[in-house]
C-alpha positions in Angstrom: 55.3 -27.5 -61.8 56.4 -27.9 -58.2 57.2 -24.6 -56.6 60.5 -23.7 -55.0 59.1 -23.5 -51.4 57.3 -26.9 -51.9 60.6 -28.6 -52.9 62.5 -27.0 -50.0 59.8 -28.1 -47.5 59.9 -31.6 -48.9 63.7 -31.8 -48.6 63.6 -30.3 -45.0 61.1 -32.9 -43.9 63.6 -35.7 -44.7 66.3 -34.2 -42.4 67.3 -36.2 -39.3 65.6 -35.4 -36.0 68.5 -34.9 -33.5 68.8 -34.9 -29.7 72.0 -33.3 -28.4 73.0 -34.3 -24.9 75.7 -32.5 -23.1 77.1 -32.0 -19.5 77.6 -28.3 -20.2 76.8 -25.8 -22.9 78.0 -22.2 -22.7 79.3 -19.4 -24.9 80.4 -17.4 -21.9 82.8 -20.0 -20.5 84.1 -21.3 -23.9 86.3 -24.3 -24.0 84.6 -27.6 -24.8 81.3 -26.2 -23.4 80.8 -24.1 -26.5 80.7 -27.1 -28.9 77.2 -28.4 -28.1 75.9 -24.9 -28.4 77.3 -24.4 -31.9 75.8 -27.8 -33.0 72.4 -26.9 -31.7 72.1 -23.3 -32.9 73.5 -24.1 -36.4 71.3 -27.1 -36.9 68.3 -25.1 -35.9 69.3 -22.2 -38.2 69.2 -24.8 -41.1 65.8 -25.9 -40.1 66.9 -29.3 -38.7 64.6 -30.6 -36.0 66.9 -30.6 -33.0 66.6 -30.5 -29.2 69.2 -29.9 -26.5 69.6 -31.5 -23.0 72.1 -29.8 -20.8 72.7 -29.0 -17.1 70.6 -26.1 -15.7 73.7 -24.1 -14.6 73.7 -22.3 -17.9 69.9 -22.1 -18.4 69.7 -18.3 -18.2 72.5 -17.8 -20.6 71.2 -20.2 -23.3 67.6 -19.1 -23.2 68.8 -15.5 -23.3 70.8 -16.2 -26.4 68.0 -18.0 -28.3 64.7 -17.3 -26.6 62.8 -18.5 -29.7 64.3 -21.9 -29.2 63.7 -22.2 -25.5 61.0 -24.8 -25.8 63.6 -27.1 -27.4 66.0 -26.9 -24.5 65.7 -29.2 -21.5 67.6 -28.5 -18.3 68.9 -31.0 -15.7 69.0 -29.8 -12.1 71.6 -30.7 -9.5 70.9 -33.8 -7.6 71.9 -34.5 -4.0 74.9 -36.4 -5.3 76.0 -33.5 -7.5 75.8 -31.1 -4.5 77.7 -33.4 -2.2 80.4 -34.1 -4.8 80.9 -30.4 -5.4 81.2 -29.6 -1.6 83.6 -32.4 -0.9 85.7 -31.7 -4.1 86.7 -28.3 -2.8 88.9 -30.0 -0.2 90.8 -32.1 -2.8 93.5 -31.1 -5.3 91.8 -30.2 -8.6 93.0 -33.2 -10.6 92.2 -35.7 -7.9 88.7 -34.1 -7.5 88.1 -34.3 -11.2 89.0 -38.0 -11.5 87.0 -39.0 -8.5 84.1 -36.9 -7.2 83.9 -34.9 -10.5 83.5 -38.2 -12.4 80.8 -39.4 -10.0 79.0 -36.1 -10.5 79.2 -36.2 -14.3 77.8 -39.8 -14.3 74.9 -38.7 -12.1 74.1 -36.0 -14.7 74.4 -38.5 -17.5 72.1 -40.9 -15.8 69.4 -38.2 -15.5 70.0 -37.2 -19.1 69.6 -40.8 -20.2 66.3 -41.1 -18.4 65.0 -37.9 -20.0 66.4 -38.9 -23.4 64.2 -42.0 -23.5 61.1 -39.9 -23.1 62.2 -37.3 -25.6 63.1 -39.9 -28.2 59.6 -41.2 -28.1 57.9 -37.8 -27.8 59.8 -36.1 -30.7 60.4 -39.2 -32.8 64.2 -38.6 -32.6 66.4 -40.4 -35.2 69.8 -39.9 -33.7 71.4 -38.9 -30.4 74.6 -36.8 -30.4 76.9 -36.4 -27.4 79.6 -33.8 -28.3 81.2 -33.6 -24.9 83.1 -34.6 -22.7 85.7 -34.6 -25.5 88.0 -37.0 -23.6 88.2 -40.3 -25.5 88.5 -42.1 -22.2 85.5 -40.7 -20.3 82.7 -43.4 -20.2 79.3 -42.7 -21.6 76.0 -43.8 -20.3 74.2 -43.1 -23.5 73.4 -46.5 -24.8 70.3 -48.7 -25.1 68.2 -45.7 -26.3 66.8 -47.4 -29.4 68.4 -45.0 -31.8 72.0 -44.6 -33.1 74.4 -42.6 -30.9 77.1 -40.4 -32.2 79.9 -39.3 -29.8 82.4 -36.6 -30.4 84.5 -35.2 -31.9 86.7 -36.2 -29.1 90.3 -34.9 -28.6 92.7 -36.1 -26.0 95.1 -38.9 -25.0 97.6 -36.2 -24.2 100.8 -36.2 -22.2 103.1 -33.4 -21.3 106.3 -33.1 -23.4 108.9 -35.4 -21.9 111.1 -32.5 -20.7 108.2 -31.1 -18.6 106.6 -34.3 -17.3 107.2 -35.2 -13.7 107.4 -38.8 -12.4 104.4 -38.3 -10.1 102.4 -36.7 -12.8 103.1 -39.4 -15.3 102.2 -42.1 -12.8 98.9 -40.4 -11.9 97.9 -40.1 -15.6 98.8 -43.8 -16.2 96.7 -45.0 -13.3 93.7 -42.9 -14.2 93.8 -44.2 -17.8 93.9 -47.8 -16.6 90.9 -47.0 -14.4 88.9 -45.5 -17.3 89.6 -48.6 -19.5 87.9 -50.7 -16.8 85.1 -48.2 -16.4 84.3 -48.3 -20.2 83.7 -52.0 -19.8 81.2 -51.4 -17.0 79.7 -48.3 -18.7 79.8 -49.3 -22.4 78.3 -46.3 -24.1 81.4 -45.7 -26.2 81.7 -49.4 -27.0 78.1 -49.5 -28.4 78.0 -46.1 -30.2 77.3 -46.1 -33.9 80.0 -43.4 -34.6 83.0 -42.3 -32.6 84.4 -39.0 -33.9 88.0 -38.2 -33.2 90.1 -35.1 -33.9 93.3 -36.9 -34.7 95.2 -40.2 -34.6 96.4 -39.5 -31.1 92.9 -39.4 -29.9 92.0 -42.6 -31.8 94.6 -44.5 -29.9 93.0 -43.3 -26.6 89.6 -44.9 -27.4 88.6 -47.9 -25.3 89.3 -51.2 -27.1 86.4 -53.2 -28.3 84.1 -50.5 -29.8 81.8 -51.6 -32.5 81.1 -48.2 -34.1 82.7 -46.6 -37.0 85.6 -44.2 -36.1 85.7 -41.0 -38.2 88.3 -38.3 -38.0 86.8 -34.8 -37.6 88.3 -31.7 -36.1 87.0 -30.9 -32.6 87.1 -27.2 -33.0 85.5 -24.8 -35.5 85.4 -21.1 -35.9 82.3 -18.8 -36.0 83.5 -16.5 -38.7 80.7 -14.0 -37.8 82.5 -13.4 -34.4 86.2 -14.0 -35.2 87.1 -11.8 -38.2 90.0 -9.5 -39.2 89.7 -5.7 -39.1 88.6 -4.1 -42.3 92.1 -2.8 -42.7 95.2 -3.7 -40.7 97.3 -0.8 -41.6 100.8 0.1 -40.5 101.2 1.7 -37.2 104.0 3.2 -35.1 105.1 1.9 -31.8 106.1 -1.6 -30.4 104.7 -4.8 -31.7 101.8 -6.0 -29.5 101.3 -9.7 -28.7 98.3 -11.3 -26.9 97.9 -14.4 -24.8 94.3 -15.7 -24.4 93.4 -18.4 -21.9 93.1 -19.5 -18.4 96.0 -18.7 -16.0 97.0 -22.1 -14.9 100.5 -23.7 -14.7 100.4 -25.8 -17.8 99.6 -22.8 -20.0 103.3 -21.8 -19.4 102.7 -18.1 -19.2 105.7 -17.9 -16.8 108.0 -19.2 -19.6 106.4 -16.7 -22.0 107.3 -13.8 -19.6 110.8 -15.1 -19.3 111.1 -15.2 -23.1 109.7 -11.7 -23.4 112.3 -10.4 -21.0 115.0 -11.7 -23.4 113.8 -9.9 -26.5 116.1 -7.0 -27.4 114.3 -5.4 -30.3 113.6 -1.7 -30.1 111.1 -0.6 -29.2 110.6 -3.7 -27.1 107.3 -5.7 -27.7 104.3 -5.6 -25.4 102.0 -8.4 -24.2 98.4 -8.4 -23.3 97.2 -11.3 -21.2 93.4 -12.0 -21.5 92.2 -14.4 -18.9 92.2 -15.2 -15.2 93.1 -18.1 -13.0 94.7 -19.3 -9.8 98.2 -18.2 -10.6 97.5 -14.7 -11.9 99.1 -13.1 -8.8 102.2 -15.2 -9.2 102.5 -14.2 -12.8 102.0 -10.5 -12.0 104.8 -10.7 -9.4 107.0 -12.5 -12.0 106.4 -9.8 -14.5 107.5 -7.1 -12.0 110.7 -9.1 -11.1 111.6 -9.4 -14.7 111.2 -5.7 -15.2 108.2 -6.1 -17.5 105.7 -4.1 -15.5 105.2 -1.4 -18.1 105.2 -3.9 -21.0 102.7 -6.5 -19.8 99.0 -5.9 -19.1 96.8 -8.3 -17.3 93.3 -7.6 -18.6 91.4 -10.4 -16.8 88.5 -12.3 -18.1 86.8 -11.0 -21.2 83.7 -12.0 -23.1 84.0 -13.7 -26.5 83.1 -10.5 -28.3 85.7 -8.5 -26.3 88.4 -11.1 -26.9 87.7 -11.0 -30.7 88.0 -7.2 -30.6 91.3 -7.3 -28.7 92.7 -9.8 -31.3 91.8 -7.4 -34.1 93.9 -4.7 -32.3 97.2 -6.7 -31.7 99.8 -8.1 -34.0 100.1 -11.8 -33.1 98.9 -14.4 -30.7 101.2 -16.4 -28.4 100.1 -19.7 -26.9 103.0 -21.4 -25.0 100.8 -24.1 -23.5 102.4 -27.5 -22.7 99.1 -29.4 -22.5 96.7 -28.2 -25.2 94.5 -30.9 -26.7 92.6 -28.6 -29.0 93.6 -24.9 -28.8 90.5 -23.2 -30.3 92.1 -19.9 -29.6 94.7 -20.6 -32.2 91.9 -21.0 -34.8 90.2 -17.9 -33.5 93.4 -15.8 -33.9 93.9 -17.2 -37.4 90.4 -16.2 -38.3 91.2 -12.7 -37.1 94.1 -12.6 -39.6 96.8 -13.0 -36.9 100.0 -15.1 -37.0 100.4 -17.5 -34.1 103.5 -18.4 -32.1 102.7 -21.7 -30.3 104.1 -24.9 -28.8 104.8 -27.7 -31.3 102.8 -30.1 -29.2 99.2 -31.2 -29.1 96.4 -29.3 -30.7 98.3 -26.2 -32.0 100.6 -28.5 -34.0 97.5 -29.9 -35.8 96.4 -26.4 -36.9 99.7 -24.5 -37.6 102.6 -24.9 -40.0 105.3 -22.5 -41.4 102.8 -20.9 -43.7 100.7 -19.3 -41.0 102.7 -19.4 -37.7 105.7 -20.4 -35.8 105.9 -23.6 -33.8 108.5 -23.9 -31.0 109.5 -27.5 -30.0 109.4 -28.0 -26.2 112.6 -30.0 -26.1 114.0 -28.6 -22.9 113.0 -25.7 -20.7 115.9 -23.5 -21.8 115.5 -24.2 -25.5 111.8 -23.6 -25.3 112.2 -20.2 -23.7 114.9 -19.4 -26.2 112.6 -20.5 -29.1 109.8 -18.3 -27.8 112.1 -15.4 -27.5 113.3 -15.9 -31.1 109.7 -16.1 -32.4 108.7 -12.9 -30.5 111.8 -11.2 -32.0 111.1 -12.4 -35.6 107.4 -11.5 -35.5 107.9 -8.2 -33.7 110.6 -6.9 -36.1 108.9 -7.9 -39.4 105.4 -6.5 -40.2 105.4 -8.1 -43.6 106.0 -11.5 -42.1 103.1 -10.9 -39.8 100.8 -9.9 -42.7 101.8 -12.9 -44.8 101.3 -15.5 -42.0 98.1 -13.8 -41.0 96.6 -13.9 -44.5 97.5 -17.6 -44.8 95.9 -18.4 -41.5 92.7 -16.7 -42.4 92.6 -18.6 -45.7 93.1 -21.9 -43.9 90.4 -21.3 -41.4 87.9 -20.4 -44.1 88.7 -23.5 -46.1 88.8 -26.1 -43.2 87.5 -24.8 -39.9 84.4 -22.8 -40.6 81.6 -24.1 -38.4 79.3 -24.2 -41.4 81.6 -26.8 -43.0 81.5 -28.8 -39.8 77.7 -28.8 -39.8 77.8 -30.1 -43.4 80.0 -33.0 -42.2 78.0 -33.8 -39.1 74.7 -33.9 -41.1 76.3 -36.5 -43.4 77.3 -38.5 -40.3 73.8 -38.4 -38.9 72.4 -39.7 -42.2 74.9 -42.5 -42.3 74.1 -43.4 -38.7 70.4 -43.7 -39.4 70.9 -45.4 -42.7 69.8 -42.6 -45.0 71.7 -41.7 -48.2 70.2 -38.3 -49.0 73.0 -35.8 -48.3 72.2 -32.8 -46.2 68.6 -32.2 -47.2 68.1 -29.4 -44.8 70.8 -27.4 -46.3 68.9 -27.0 -49.6 65.8 -25.9 -47.6 67.9 -23.4 -45.6 69.0 -21.6 -48.7 65.4 -20.7 -49.5 64.2 -19.8 -46.0 63.4 -16.2 -45.4 65.4 -14.5 -42.6 62.3 -14.4 -40.4 61.9 -18.1 -40.5 65.6 -19.0 -39.9 64.7 -19.8 -36.3 61.1 -20.8 -36.5 60.4 -22.5 -33.2 57.6 -20.9 -31.2 58.6 -18.9 -28.1 57.7 -20.5 -24.8 59.2 -20.9 -21.3 62.1 -23.4 -21.0 61.3 -26.7 -19.5 62.9 -27.3 -16.1 63.0 -31.0 -15.2 63.2 -30.1 -11.5 64.1 -27.1 -9.5 67.8 -26.1 -9.8 69.7 -26.4 -6.6 72.0 -23.8 -5.0 75.1 -25.8 -5.9 74.3 -25.3 -9.6 74.7 -21.5 -9.3 78.0 -21.9 -7.5 79.4 -24.5 -9.8 78.5 -22.5 -12.8 81.3 -20.2 -12.1 83.8 -23.0 -12.6 82.1 -24.7 -15.6 84.0 -24.7 -18.8 86.4 -21.9 -18.0 89.5 -23.6 -19.4 90.0 -23.2 -23.1 92.4 -26.1 -23.1 92.1 -29.4 -21.3 92.8 -30.5 -17.8 96.0 -32.6 -17.5 95.2 -36.2 -17.2 91.5 -35.8 -18.0 91.9 -36.7 -21.6 
């Protein structure tokens, strides 16, 4: 009679061999950079043979997080082109720099990744290549002609500002950039030749370049690590004002200025308080606005916080507010829901995909005035009704557990890998993972990470900027 371990080992041996290629991977900076990290670590935890190719800017972080997997991580150094693009880009507006010099820099990194991928595919007998980011449906991919199927995504984008907040110049810039990327996808046809294109929603599907031959599958971009984002053991009643939190980068399209104006209109007693977790170019302007509005003693700017610190803060407040006007995904919404919090957010983009009346309040951005009034009304309702907060928070946690748990996403992505390589056995590694001992959950030998070439100085400088935005850059998607 075949033993349990023998059956598990046999099933695991049939699992796909996966190469994940990404521009960035980081837990520290969050945003889309955290996505390839979750795929890699969770595939490895299930015993799937997986390798990660990523830029060297986060080498120390990644190898520190999983030293036992260091020999499965490959790091791409800065080239002379990367360094020059970064230096020149500092003299251009952020959006223009991203469309031009930033694009050239990313393609340079992809070119190096493609060259390395060819060697790793042969060396490790890779079955499928997965490119989780960039999540923009319009960003061209150089990952084609590798001899194995390529899966790209989940992507999330094709965003515009709400009409009431779009400027003529901004709309024209976005339209021109999108036409340019359509042409670039003809010249750099990775997305047109991919086996699977994963999209978060119908809006993103419409942003894909025309002429792709791969299967398009809808899959949420974001997931939640329920081991990190969890509610307190007991969220009891407490005295004092309701406490709200904003979590994200302090940039104009996050609309924190409108949130402050809304907070100033709330007349409940005691008046609610707001914690702002995050940093960015307009922090000083927002601090000055809070003082002018008479909110100096009710608003606290806490600056950048680690993921664990953010999770702890969310466990200690009453609700999350995300007034962003340009949020393709909005992972922070799911993270707050996982912590058992109700969410007050803009009825536009990613948050509208995650929230409904059962677990949050969505405010339509019809006009500037009506939007501020809607935020103020939401703050008033949530601040004055603890039972409403508890009911919405419980429903949000249930929704995350049922739909957005990262373990569920890994189930789905394994099915897609099998379909891409023509196998029909569903998730063989999952069965093996159930029988692994804790000591063997991450069983790769420890060895020094492989550096393709020496990392340049620019990589260290650019790492400070990589992946910091938890939303998406206007026009980039």
